C-alpha positions, 0 to 999 in steps of 0.5 A, a space after each residue: 922585545 927589541 933592545 934599541 938605542 933610544 935618544 934620551 930626553 935627559 941628554 944622555 945620548 942614546 942609551 940601550 932601551 928595552 921596548 915591547 914595540 916591534 914597529 915605529 907606530 907601536 913605539 909611538 904608542 908605547 911612548 905616548 907620543 903625539 900624532 905630530 911626532 917624527 921618528 928617525 931610525 938609523 938616521 932615516 925618517 921612518 913611517 909607522 910600519 917600519 920594523 924595529 930590531 935590536 941595536 936600532 938607533 931611534 930618535 922620536 921628536 915633536 914640535 911643542 907649542 912655541 915651535 921648539 922641539 921636544 924629545 920623546 923618550 922613556 924615563 
């Protein structure tokens, strides 16, 4: 169970977050993100098979219907 730094959807930066996912694809499923979401791990755009490790800095975002960006995170 990695402890990653997941971009907060409440403006709190990248707090430590325990997740069960060990890959980006599993993290997207765990967060309930949409298929059009983009994930960055340590500043690099990542594919679904990218492995997650303790301390990774992760941002998950998706476009909303009006063209804005929605941050997807754990509440």
